[in-house]
N, CA and C of each residue as an Amber inpcrd file, in Angstrom:
protein
   570
 168.5510000 102.5250000  99.2650000 168.5770000 103.8550000  99.6920000
 167.8860000 104.7380000  99.0340000 168.2340000 104.5520000  97.5340000
 167.3990000 105.6410000  96.8430000 165.8260000 105.7080000  96.9880000
 165.3810000 104.0870000  97.0400000 163.8490000 104.2600000  97.0590000
 163.3530000 104.8770000  98.1080000 164.2450000 104.7270000  99.6390000
 164.0740000 105.2160000 100.8900000 163.5430000 106.8310000 100.6070000
 164.8450000 107.5920000 100.0970000 164.3390000 108.8560000  99.9010000
 163.5230000 109.1580000  98.7510000 162.8470000 108.2650000  97.9520000
 161.9860000 108.8800000  96.8600000 160.7050000 108.5960000  98.0830000
 160.3540000 107.4510000  98.7240000 159.2990000 107.6110000  99.7600000
 158.9660000 108.9000000 100.3560000 160.3030000 109.3240000 100.8610000
 160.1430000 110.2610000 101.7730000 159.5880000 111.5000000 101.1880000
 160.2670000 111.8040000 100.0380000 160.0120000 112.7800000  98.8550000
 158.3540000 112.7680000  98.5640000 157.8360000 111.3930000  98.5290000
 156.0680000 111.3370000  98.1630000 155.5700000 111.5160000  99.4430000
 155.9480000 111.1000000 100.6360000 155.3110000 111.5180000 101.8290000
 155.3480000 112.9190000 102.0720000 156.2080000 113.2840000 101.9130000
 156.0940000 114.9580000 101.9650000 155.6670000 115.7330000 101.0460000
 155.1430000 115.2270000  99.8620000 154.2160000 116.0230000  98.8810000
 152.8940000 115.4810000  99.3790000 152.6200000 114.5890000  99.9960000
 151.4510000 114.0640000 100.2970000 150.8460000 114.9560000 101.7050000
 151.8700000 115.0680000 102.6750000 151.4800000 115.6920000 103.6520000
 151.5710000 117.0970000 103.0970000 152.0700000 117.8670000 102.4710000
 151.6550000 119.3310000 101.6970000 150.6770000 119.2570000 101.2780000
 150.0160000 118.4500000 100.1210000 148.4680000 118.8150000  99.6470000
 147.6330000 118.4940000 100.7970000 147.6190000 117.8050000 101.5450000
 146.6490000 117.6790000 102.5430000 146.7720000 118.6510000 103.3400000
 147.8770000 119.5320000 103.7430000 147.5520000 120.5980000 104.6100000
 147.3400000 121.9250000 103.4990000 147.2200000 121.7370000 102.0790000
 146.7280000 122.7050000 101.6300000 145.1270000 122.6310000 101.0970000
 144.9430000 121.4090000 101.0700000 143.2660000 120.8770000 100.3220000
 142.5240000 121.0680000 102.2600000 143.1990000 120.7440000 103.2070000
 142.1650000 120.7680000 104.3750000 141.2130000 121.7500000 104.6000000
 141.4240000 123.2280000 104.4440000 140.7830000 124.1880000 104.6570000
 139.5330000 124.3720000 103.6850000 139.7910000 123.6410000 102.7660000
 138.6690000 123.4130000 101.7350000 137.8580000 122.5240000 101.6530000
 137.7880000 121.5270000 102.6780000 136.9820000 120.0960000 103.0680000
 135.5670000 120.8440000 103.6500000 134.6700000 120.3700000 103.1910000
 133.5420000 121.2870000 104.1040000 132.9390000 120.0750000 104.9940000
 132.7240000 120.8390000 105.8550000 132.3680000 119.5970000 107.2160000
 130.9300000 118.9100000 106.9440000 131.1120000 117.8710000 107.5700000
 129.9260000 116.7960000 107.0370000 128.6070000 116.7950000 108.1550000
 129.2720000 117.2480000 109.4500000 128.1570000 117.4600000 110.6350000
 127.3350000 118.5930000 110.2710000 126.1540000 118.3810000 111.0780000
 125.1550000 119.3660000 110.8430000 125.4810000 120.8280000 111.6150000
 125.3180000 121.8380000 111.0670000 125.5330000 123.0450000 111.6870000
 124.9350000 123.3560000 112.7330000 125.3180000 123.8490000 113.7560000
 124.6950000 124.3180000 114.8340000 124.8200000 125.9870000 114.9800000
 123.3810000 126.5690000 115.3920000 124.1040000 128.0470000 115.2540000
 124.9290000 128.3530000 116.5020000 125.9890000 129.4670000 116.2730000
 127.2400000 129.5890000 116.9050000 126.5740000 129.9800000 118.4850000
 127.0150000 129.4150000 119.2720000 126.7490000 129.4650000 120.7450000
 126.0280000 128.2900000 120.9750000 124.7280000 127.9230000 120.4670000
 124.0730000 126.8790000 120.9220000 124.4020000 125.3410000 121.4340000
 123.8400000 124.7720000 121.8520000 124.0320000 123.6680000 122.0750000
 123.2560000 122.7490000 122.0120000 123.3230000 121.3410000 121.6180000
 122.5400000 120.2010000 121.3300000 122.7610000 119.1080000 122.1040000
 121.6790000 118.6480000 122.9020000 121.7850000 117.6860000 123.7070000
 122.1420000 116.2850000 123.2930000 122.9500000 115.6160000 123.9740000
 123.9520000 114.3890000 123.5880000 122.7430000 113.1720000 123.3170000
 121.8790000 113.0700000 124.2600000 120.9550000 112.4030000 124.1310000
 119.7430000 112.3850000 123.1340000 119.3930000 113.4740000 123.4070000
 118.1060000 114.1230000 122.7230000 118.0540000 114.5750000 121.1740000
 119.0850000 114.7270000 120.8890000 119.5730000 115.6870000 120.0440000
 118.9050000 117.2060000 119.8560000 118.1630000 117.5900000 121.0180000
 117.0390000 118.9270000 121.0510000 118.1970000 119.9150000 121.6080000
 117.4270000 121.2060000 121.7030000 118.3120000 122.3760000 122.1260000
 118.5300000 122.2790000 123.5200000 119.9180000 122.6860000 123.9210000
 120.0960000 122.7620000 125.2460000 120.5510000 124.3390000 125.5100000
 120.1690000 125.1030000 126.5790000 118.9280000 124.8000000 127.2100000
 117.5420000 124.8640000 126.2840000 116.6690000 124.5470000 127.3370000
 115.0750000 124.6010000 126.5730000 114.2020000 124.3710000 127.7820000
 113.0340000 124.9380000 127.1190000 111.9060000 124.7230000 128.4300000
 111.0670000 123.6840000 128.1940000 110.4370000 122.7410000 129.3900000
 109.4840000 121.8790000 129.1350000 108.7850000 121.9320000 130.6230000
 107.7520000 121.1130000 130.6010000 107.0240000 121.1280000 131.9110000
 106.9710000 119.7810000 132.6800000 106.4610000 119.9330000 133.9560000
 106.7480000 118.7920000 134.6690000 105.1690000 118.0620000 134.2860000
 105.4610000 116.7890000 134.1650000 104.6400000 115.8610000 133.4610000
 103.5510000 115.3600000 135.0290000 103.7540000 114.8600000 136.0450000
 103.0170000 114.2300000 136.9500000 103.7330000 115.0360000 138.4050000
 102.8290000 114.8690000 139.2660000 103.0040000 115.4720000 140.7290000
 102.7700000 114.1290000 141.3690000 103.5370000 113.8710000 142.6590000
 104.5430000 114.0560000 142.8650000 105.6500000 114.1090000 141.7830000
 106.8580000 114.8350000 141.7660000 107.9020000 114.3970000 141.0510000
 109.4180000 114.9570000 141.5490000 110.0780000 113.9160000 142.1270000
 111.4660000 114.0100000 142.8950000 112.3320000 114.5590000 142.0490000
 112.8370000 115.5530000 142.5920000 114.3490000 116.3830000 141.9130000
 115.5680000 115.4380000 142.8180000 116.4090000 115.0100000 142.0600000
 117.4460000 114.2130000 142.5620000 118.6970000 114.9740000 142.6150000
 119.7260000 114.7730000 143.2500000 121.2270000 115.6310000 143.3430000
 122.0000000 115.0420000 142.2520000 121.3730000 113.7380000 141.4940000
 122.5700000 113.5150000 140.3650000 121.7750000 112.5200000 139.5260000
 121.9160000 112.3440000 138.5170000 121.2770000 111.5100000 137.3470000
 121.3730000 110.0700000 137.6720000 120.1450000 109.8330000 138.4800000
 120.1580000 108.2360000 139.1550000 119.1470000 108.1980000 140.1800000
 118.2920000 107.1640000 140.3020000 117.8780000 106.9530000 141.5020000
 118.5180000 106.8100000 142.7530000 119.7390000 106.1620000 142.6020000
 120.5080000 106.1810000 143.9130000 120.9820000 107.5010000 144.5140000
 120.6650000 108.6540000 143.8890000 120.9800000 109.7760000 144.2080000
 119.7540000 110.5040000 145.3560000 120.0940000 111.0360000 146.3270000
 119.3730000 111.7650000 147.0250000 118.3900000 112.9500000 146.5220000
 117.0040000 112.6380000 146.7780000 116.1380000 113.7190000 146.9230000
 116.3640000 114.9490000 147.2780000 116.3190000 116.2190000 146.5930000
 116.6030000 117.4130000 146.9180000 115.5410000 118.3860000 147.1400000
 114.6690000 117.9750000 146.0230000 113.3490000 118.8970000 146.4940000
 112.1280000 117.9000000 145.3800000 110.8570000 118.3580000 145.7020000
 109.9040000 117.4880000 145.0190000 108.6720000 118.4770000 144.0910000
 108.4680000 118.5240000 143.1130000 107.3630000 118.9710000 142.0900000
 106.2360000 118.6290000 142.9510000 104.8900000 119.7400000 143.7620000
 103.7590000 118.7840000 143.9680000 102.7580000 119.4780000 143.1190000
 102.8890000 119.8480000 141.9420000 102.2440000 120.3820000 140.8290000
 102.4380000 120.4620000 139.3970000 101.6150000 119.4310000 138.6590000
 101.9960000 118.9510000 137.6390000 102.0270000 120.3050000 136.8620000
 102.4760000 120.2700000 135.2560000 102.4650000 121.2370000 134.4110000
 103.2670000 122.5950000 134.8510000 104.1730000 122.4590000 135.5390000
 105.1390000 123.5100000 136.1260000 106.4840000 123.9030000 135.0780000
 106.5560000 124.5790000 134.9520000 107.8510000 124.8860000 133.7890000
 109.2290000 124.8460000 134.4370000 110.1360000 124.2230000 133.6900000
 111.2340000 123.8790000 134.2050000 111.9700000 124.2060000 132.8790000
 113.5440000 124.3600000 133.0410000 114.5620000 124.4050000 131.7480000
 115.5060000 123.3670000 132.1550000 115.7870000 122.6960000 131.1060000
 116.6370000 121.5850000 130.8850000 118.0410000 122.3420000 130.5980000
 118.8580000 122.0440000 131.4720000 120.3070000 122.7860000 131.2560000
 121.2100000 121.9290000 131.3370000 121.0350000 119.9060000 131.0780000
 121.8700000 118.9850000 130.5460000 121.3780000 118.1010000 130.6880000
 121.9590000 116.9890000 130.1090000 121.4890000 116.1380000 129.5220000
 122.5810000 114.6050000 130.1930000 122.1330000 113.7270000 130.2580000
 123.0310000 112.3900000 130.8270000 122.2030000 110.9360000 130.6820000
 122.2540000 110.5010000 129.4710000 121.4810000 109.3440000 129.2880000
 120.1130000 109.7080000 129.4740000 119.3700000 109.1480000 130.0320000
 117.8900000 109.3980000 130.3240000 117.4290000 110.3870000 130.9680000
 118.9220000 111.0380000 131.5600000 118.1020000 112.1230000 133.3020000
 118.6510000 113.4750000 132.3400000 117.7510000 114.1560000 133.1670000
 117.8010000 115.8030000 132.4420000 117.9970000 116.3140000 133.8300000
 119.1920000 117.4250000 133.5750000 119.3410000 118.4790000 134.6100000
 118.2130000 119.5030000 134.6930000 117.7030000 119.8800000 135.4020000
 116.1580000 121.0190000 135.1220000 116.6820000 121.7570000 136.3160000
 116.0680000 123.2480000 136.0100000 116.1400000 124.3560000 136.5260000
 114.7750000 125.1320000 137.0610000 114.4390000 125.1910000 138.1460000
 113.0740000 125.7850000 137.9700000 113.2380000 127.6590000 138.4350000
 111.9380000 128.2330000 138.2440000 111.9070000 129.3840000 138.3770000
 112.8260000 130.3180000 139.6000000 113.0640000 129.4510000 140.6830000
 113.8610000 130.1380000 141.8080000 115.0880000 130.0860000 141.3250000
 115.6000000 129.2180000 140.4050000 117.2160000 128.8400000 140.1430000
 117.4560000 127.5870000 140.6970000 116.8730000 126.8380000 141.4400000
 117.2920000 125.4970000 142.0870000 117.3270000 124.3850000 141.2260000
 118.2680000 123.9280000 141.0930000 118.5680000 122.7590000 140.1900000
 118.5570000 121.0050000 140.6000000 118.5540000 120.0270000 139.8460000
 118.5060000 119.0830000 140.1930000 118.3400000 118.0240000 138.6340000
 118.2730000 116.9970000 139.0750000 117.8770000 115.9950000 137.9800000
 116.7710000 114.8730000 137.8580000 116.4810000 114.9690000 136.9160000
 114.9270000 114.0840000 137.0320000 114.8880000 113.1500000 135.6360000
 114.3030000 111.7020000 135.5190000 114.3200000 111.4040000 134.4000000
 113.4660000 111.6940000 133.2570000 113.8810000 111.4160000 132.1100000
 112.8000000 112.2710000 130.8730000 111.6820000 111.5810000 130.9790000
 111.0350000 110.6880000 131.2700000 109.8780000 110.7140000 131.5280000
 108.7560000 111.2940000 132.4870000 109.6820000 111.8330000 133.3610000
 108.8490000 112.9320000 134.4700000 108.6660000 114.3200000 133.7860000
 109.3070000 114.6860000 132.3040000 108.9920000 116.1290000 131.8090000
 108.4110000 116.1400000 130.4640000 107.6380000 116.6220000 129.8340000
 106.9610000 116.6080000 128.4190000 107.3710000 117.8320000 127.9200000
 107.5720000 118.2410000 126.4930000 107.8110000 119.0750000 126.0130000
 106.4100000 119.7470000 125.8630000 105.1850000 119.7570000 126.1260000
 104.3110000 120.6080000 126.1690000 104.7490000 121.9620000 126.9460000
 104.7560000 123.1190000 126.6830000 104.9620000 124.3360000 127.0970000
 104.0220000 124.8150000 127.9360000 104.5730000 125.3040000 129.0270000
 103.7020000 125.9190000 130.1050000 104.4120000 127.2880000 130.6180000
 104.0950000 128.2140000 131.3850000 104.6450000 129.4460000 131.6070000
 103.7060000 130.0750000 133.0370000 105.2050000 130.5580000 133.8760000
 104.4610000 131.2030000 134.8440000 104.3280000 132.7880000 134.8230000
 103.4850000 133.6650000 134.7960000 102.9960000 134.9580000 134.7840000
 104.1650000 135.5020000 135.8480000 105.0340000 136.6860000 135.1820000
 105.8830000 137.3280000 136.2030000 106.0190000 136.9450000 137.6330000
 106.4490000 135.7200000 137.6830000 106.7460000 134.9700000 139.0480000
 107.9300000 135.9230000 140.0180000 108.6080000 137.3330000 139.1450000
 109.3770000 137.8410000 139.8240000 108.4370000 139.4070000 140.4880000
 107.4500000 139.2410000 140.3750000 106.4230000 140.3040000 141.0610000
 105.6440000 139.5470000 141.9760000 105.4860000 140.5970000 142.9490000
 104.4670000 140.0900000 144.2050000 102.8650000 140.5870000 144.1380000
 103.1780000 141.6270000 143.6490000 101.6600000 142.4880000 142.8710000
 101.6340000 143.0240000 141.6220000 100.3200000 143.6280000 141.5190000
 100.0050000 143.9490000 140.3200000  99.2050000 142.7560000 139.2480000
  98.7450000 143.4030000 138.0710000  98.1110000 142.2890000 137.2420000
  98.8560000 142.7940000 135.9220000  98.8150000 141.6390000 134.9170000
  99.2580000 141.6640000 133.7710000  98.0370000 141.4970000 132.5170000
  97.9640000 142.6800000 131.4450000  96.7760000 142.3440000 130.7360000
  96.9470000 140.9960000 129.4930000  95.9820000 140.0560000 129.9130000
  95.3980000 138.9020000 128.7360000  94.6840000 140.0060000 127.7720000
  95.4110000 139.6450000 126.5090000  94.9000000 140.5900000 124.9690000
  94.3340000 139.5790000 124.2430000  93.2070000 140.4190000 123.8510000
  92.3050000 139.4100000 122.6900000  93.0300000 139.2020000 121.0350000
  93.9400000 139.7870000 121.2330000  95.0740000 140.1010000 120.3970000
  96.4680000 140.0970000 120.5510000  97.5330000 139.8140000 119.5090000
  98.9010000 139.8630000 119.9470000  99.5640000 141.2730000 119.5400000
  99.1160000 142.4320000 120.8410000  98.8880000 143.7870000 120.1480000
  98.8710000 144.1540000 121.8700000  99.6930000 145.3640000 122.0550000
  99.6790000 146.0560000 123.0140000  98.3770000 146.8490000 123.0820000
  97.8960000 147.1800000 122.1890000  96.6690000 148.2070000 122.3450000
  95.3950000 147.3940000 122.2490000  95.6750000 145.8950000 121.9510000
  94.3160000 145.2230000 121.5050000  93.3270000 145.5820000 123.1170000
  92.2940000 145.0490000 123.1290000  91.4350000 144.8560000 124.3860000
  91.6640000 144.0240000 125.0410000  91.6060000 144.3740000 126.5610000
  91.9330000 143.6880000 127.7310000  90.8510000 142.2460000 127.6560000
  90.9650000 140.8620000 127.9470000  90.1880000 140.1150000 128.0970000
  89.8700000 139.4890000 129.2660000  90.9830000 140.0990000 130.1810000
  91.5400000 139.6810000 131.7470000  92.3820000 140.1830000 132.4970000
  92.5780000 139.9570000 133.3630000  93.6530000 140.5020000 134.1650000
  94.4720000 139.4530000 134.9740000  95.8480000 139.0390000 134.8350000
  96.4990000 137.9700000 135.1700000  97.2920000 138.2560000 136.2650000
  97.4890000 137.4330000 137.5220000  98.1910000 137.6800000 138.8300000
  99.4630000 136.8820000 138.5770000 100.3950000 137.6230000 139.3820000
 101.6760000 137.2210000 139.2880000 101.6200000 135.4070000 139.7230000
 102.5340000 134.5580000 138.8630000 102.6970000 133.2150000 139.6580000
 101.6780000 132.3280000 138.9870000 100.5880000 133.2600000 138.2920000
  99.8870000 132.2410000 137.5670000 100.5750000 131.1930000 136.4050000
  99.8830000 130.0320000 136.5020000 100.0310000 128.7620000 135.7020000
  99.4960000 129.0760000 134.2340000 100.0130000 129.1470000 133.4370000
  99.3320000 129.0620000 132.0200000  99.9840000 128.2050000 130.7890000
  99.2270000 127.5730000 130.2930000  99.7400000 126.5310000 128.9520000
 100.1420000 127.8550000 127.5830000 101.5110000 127.4490000 127.3750000
 101.8570000 128.3970000 125.9270000 101.2450000 127.6350000 124.9780000
 100.3490000 128.1370000 123.8090000 100.1990000 127.5570000 122.7230000
 101.2490000 127.8770000 121.6290000 101.3690000 128.9720000 121.7150000
 102.4980000 129.8710000 120.6670000 103.2390000 131.1320000 120.7900000
 104.5050000 131.4250000 120.6340000 104.8120000 133.0280000 120.6760000
 105.3750000 133.0150000 119.3460000 105.5090000 134.7070000 119.1810000
 105.7490000 135.1810000 118.2450000 107.0580000 135.7870000 118.3650000
 107.7830000 135.8470000 119.2080000 108.9430000 136.5330000 119.7230000
 109.0140000 137.6720000 120.4420000 107.1830000 138.2570000 120.4360000
 106.7900000 139.2640000 121.2450000 105.7290000 139.3030000 122.2340000
 104.7780000 138.3550000 121.6390000 103.6850000 137.8830000 122.0740000
 103.5980000 136.6920000 122.1230000 103.1620000 136.0400000 123.3150000
 102.6800000 134.6770000 123.4690000 101.1610000 134.3020000 123.3130000
 100.7210000 133.1960000 122.7220000  99.0610000 132.7830000 123.0950000
  99.0980000 131.6940000 123.8680000  98.4660000 132.2140000 125.2840000
  98.2370000 131.4500000 126.4080000  96.7400000 130.7680000 126.4310000
  96.6350000 129.9260000 127.5030000  95.5290000 129.4190000 128.0910000
  95.5750000 128.8380000 129.5620000  94.5030000 129.4120000 130.2550000
  94.4740000 128.6120000 131.5550000  92.5670000 128.2820000 131.9090000
  92.8720000 127.8250000 132.7940000  91.5530000 127.6820000 133.6450000
  91.0600000 128.2870000 134.4770000  90.2890000 129.1280000 135.1340000
  89.9830000 129.7080000 136.3090000  88.9460000 129.0120000 137.1070000
  88.9430000 128.2630000 138.3110000  88.2260000 127.6770000 138.7750000
  87.3450000 128.3420000 140.1240000  85.8320000 128.6260000 139.9690000
  85.6760000 128.8610000 141.0920000  84.5530000 128.3860000 142.2770000
  83.6490000 128.2720000 143.0480000  82.7900000 127.7040000 143.5750000
  81.8030000 127.2390000 142.3810000  81.3380000 128.3630000 141.6050000
  79.9490000 128.0770000 140.7690000  80.5710000 127.1400000 139.4910000
  81.7520000 127.5160000 138.9230000  82.2170000 126.8530000 137.7280000
  83.9390000 127.1430000 137.0480000  84.3510000 126.5010000 136.2790000
  85.3530000 126.3550000 135.5630000  85.3640000 127.3080000 134.2410000
  86.2150000 128.4960000 133.9730000  86.1420000 129.3480000 133.0320000
  87.6100000 129.2980000 132.4950000  87.4050000 128.8900000 131.2830000
  88.8810000 128.7820000 130.3400000  88.9980000 130.3600000 129.3880000
  89.9740000 130.8240000 129.9100000  90.4980000 131.9420000 128.9870000
  91.4980000 131.6880000 127.8130000  91.3340000 132.3450000 126.8380000
  92.5280000 132.3680000 125.6930000  92.8190000 133.7670000 125.4810000
  94.2790000 133.7300000 125.0720000  94.4840000 135.3280000 124.6560000
  96.0390000 135.4510000 124.6290000  96.4440000 136.7320000 124.6250000
  97.9130000 136.9040000 124.1610000  98.4600000 137.7290000 125.3950000
  99.8700000 137.4280000 125.8520000 100.1350000 138.1300000 126.6600000
 101.6900000 138.4660000 126.3780000 102.3410000 139.7060000 126.3730000
 103.6060000 140.0060000 126.0390000 104.5430000 138.9520000 126.6040000
 105.4160000 138.7220000 125.7660000 106.7580000 137.3660000 126.1340000
 107.2000000 137.7710000 127.2030000 107.9010000 139.0930000 127.5710000
 108.6930000 139.6690000 128.5460000 107.8380000 139.1250000 130.0750000
 106.5070000 138.9170000 129.9680000 106.0110000 138.5140000 131.2920000
 106.0780000 137.4440000 131.9260000 106.5140000 136.3670000 131.1620000
 106.4170000 135.0390000 131.2110000 107.4670000 134.4550000 131.5410000
 107.8560000 133.4370000 132.1810000 108.9900000 132.5280000 132.6300000
 108.3500000 131.2180000 132.4040000 108.9020000 130.7040000 130.8610000
 108.8890000 129.4580000 130.2750000 109.0860000 129.5930000 128.7630000
 109.4760000 130.9420000 128.6920000 109.4710000 131.0500000 126.9870000
 110.8650000 132.2510000 127.1890000 111.7280000 131.8360000 126.1300000
 113.0550000 132.9410000 126.1470000 112.7220000 134.0430000 125.3150000
 113.3450000 135.2210000 125.8690000 113.5730000 136.6050000 124.9270000
 113.3900000 136.3070000 123.2580000 112.4060000 136.8380000 122.9020000
 112.6390000 136.4110000 121.1480000 112.2660000 135.1830000 120.7220000
 111.9840000 134.2180000 121.3920000 111.9560000 133.0200000 121.2590000
 110.3870000 132.7860000 120.3250000 110.5090000 132.1340000 119.1700000
 109.3620000 132.1330000 118.2940000 109.1860000 130.1620000 118.1060000
 107.8950000 129.6940000 118.4970000 107.6610000 128.4280000 118.3180000
 105.8320000 128.4500000 118.1490000 105.2020000 127.5290000 117.4360000
 103.8620000 127.2710000 117.5360000 103.8620000 125.7180000 117.3850000
């Protein structure tokens, strides 16, 4: 009986020591910004913007080919937002807020954007430098699809090709980040 009481006392001491030291233990897992999520399959941030790789691309009700197709992208390069991951499947949201699932091979990390898709008229200035006072290089219409090269949190450098009967002309310049759907407010990348 004396040994049993001694073992209980040792056990209580160990429990007490663990409770005292537990708050001092530094976590070994990587630290993620508060409120940010990381995809379990990819390890990349959720949500994040990507682009549709090919067209047509079927978007499904669930993560698998046995799920019904709810809509189809008919144009490659369209920006979509990944909102969840399940194995090799990505839940995406388009500019209109419609959601569904696509296989990871059907999206690419190359960034694209739509110019003011929430507007039906008006134009947005494509500037020669990342400044609201820089000279205007061209005027962009709502819903134009552009390639994002980099963003500094206020302006994004974009590129697009305009085709007419005579030729294709490629333009490059800067647009205020608030005029784009395909980059988050204040997001910085290059």
